N, C-alpha and C positions, 0 to 999 in steps of 0.2 A: 350749323353747316357752314362750310366753308365755301369760298368763292371758286368756281371753275368754269371752263367754258360754257356758252349757253347750250343747254340741253336739246338734244333731238331725241324726243321721245321713242321715236320709231327703232333708234338704235338701241334701246333698252330692251331687255327681256321682260316677259309678263311678271316676274318676280322682282326684278328691279323698279318697275314701275310702282308695283304695289307697295315697296317700302318708301316711295316717295309719298303714296297716299298715307301711308301709316304716318309719317312726320307730319303732314298736315292736321289729321286729326289729333294726335298727340299734343300738337303745339297748341292748338285751337282749345282743348279740353283744359290745358295746363293755364291758359290765359284766364278761362272761366273759373277756375279754381273748384272743379269738381271733388265732391268727397268721395275718397275711395275709390279713385278712378284707375281702372286696369284697361290695357290693351294688348290684343295678340294677333299676330300675323298667320294666316294659313290655318285657322282651327276647324277641326272637325267636331260637329255636335249631332248627337244622336236624339231622335224624336220617335213617337210612336209609329211613324210612317218610313222611318229610314233614317241614314245618315247624310248630313249636309256638310260640304266644304265652303268655308267662309273664308273671304279674302281676308277681311280684318274684323275682330269682334271686339267691341269695348262695352264697358259698363261702369256705372258710377251710382252713388247713393243719393237719394233726395227724401229727407224725412222719414228714414228708415226703409225706404222701398228701394230696390234695385232696378235700374233702368239699363235695359239691354239695348245694344246698337249692332245692326249688321251692316257691314259695307263691302259693296261689290267694287273691283276696279277694272275699267274698260279702257285698254290702249288701242285705239280704233283709228282708222284713217277717215272713216265714213261717221256720219252723225248717229248717235245711239237711239235706238228705235223703241216704240212703246213696249214690245215683247220683253225687251231686257229688265224694264221698270216691273212689268208685271211678275216676271219670275221672281225678282227680289221681294216684292210684295207677298208672294205666295210663301217664300221662305219665312218671314215675318209671322205669317199665320201659323205655320207648321211649329216653329220654335218657339212662340208666344214671345218673340220680341217687340219692343216698344217703337224703334225707330230705325227706318232704313235710310241707307245713304249710297248713293251712287256716283263714282267720281270717273271723270273720263278726261284725256287729254283732247278729244275732238269736240263735239257740240252735242246737242239734243233735237231731235225732231220734235215738231209742235205736239205730236200725238204722246211723245214720252213726257213732255212737260206737263202737257194737261193732266195725264194719267197720275204723274207724281202729285201734283198738285191737290187732286180729289182724294188721294190716300196718304197724305202727308210723308211723303219721301222727299228727302233733300237731295237734289242734285248739284254737283260740284264740277267746275269745269278747271283744270289747271293747265296752264299755258306758260310756256317761254316767256320770261319778262326781259331777260338781259339787265343790264344796269340802268336801270330808268330812274335811279335816285342820283346816281353822281356817273359822270363819264369823265374820269381824269387820266387814265391811261391810254397811250395810243397802242397798246399792244406790245410795245418793246421795252416798257420799264421793268426794271427788277423790283420784285416785292420788298419793301422796309417797313418794319413794324413801327418805325419811327414816323412813316408818312401817313398823315390822318385820313387823306382821300384814299390812298391806294389799301388803308385798313378798312375802308368802308366797302370797297369794291371786292376785298377778300371775304368778308363776312356777311355781306347781304345775300340771300338766297337767290339763284338765277332764274326763279319761276315763282309763279304765285298762283293762287286758287282763288275762285270766286263762286260765291253761291247763286245758281241761276233758276229764277222763277217767271213765271208766265207773263205777270204784270210788273216786274222790277224793270225801271228805267235805268238805275244806276246799279254797277257792280257792289256786290257786299264781300269784301275781302276777308277770306277766313285764314289765310296764309300768304306771307308771314303776319304774324300777329302784331298788333301795335305795340305790345310789350317788348317781342323780340327787335323791332326795328328802333322803338325808344331806347333800349340798351346800347345798341349798335350807335345811334346819333348820340347819346350822352358820352360814349368813350370819344368819339370823333370829336365833339364839342371839348372835352377836356384837353385832348391832346393839341387841337388848333389855338385855344386859348393859352396853352403854355408855350407854344411855338411862336404863335403870331399876336397875342394879346387881345383877339377878338373872339366872339361867339358866333354860332350858327342860329339860325331861326327856327324854332320849334314851332311855329304857329300852324304849319302844314298838318304837323302830326296830332295837335290839339284839335283841329277842325276834323280829323280823320276819326279821333276818339269820340268826340261828340255825334258824328255820323253813325258809328258802330253801335254806339250805347243807344 
């Protein structure tokens, strides 16, 4: 995904927000190298008790077993309440899915977090993050493919997503993935080395990789 102005999620349509969530799950799955991974947006699934609309449906294989994931996307101004997590849990039961994920640009009420923890549902908060890796441009520079720092600003995603749990002290970042950031940093390192004869420090990336693992 290329750089653009910082995102105001409230300016997005629900469908546009769902597409951001789609990229989060797709990127995370690709980094984990899931076998036979597939992902669909706005899927209708039939069951014995009716039809269900799922914002994002994904599946992958483990030892020959298909793991099904249902994701609901909530672009809200207020914290997500417990009822929304309960509804997702009921969809899991009705459709025989294995994992539920709820993504929001807002936050989660304590009751929602507690219920999600008890029933194994993942809660992810996506937030505008701006350019917190580099801040080279004053906003008036003309982008150049030859400028390694502006290259980083153009290609680093302008938002991030973190996994929320009730007893978590530190954010577990699920997007952008370590592999995506490392790829951009390596390209920048190559450009900086060619132009200035120096290298950038990858220690912070290595530490993040160790924390994620």
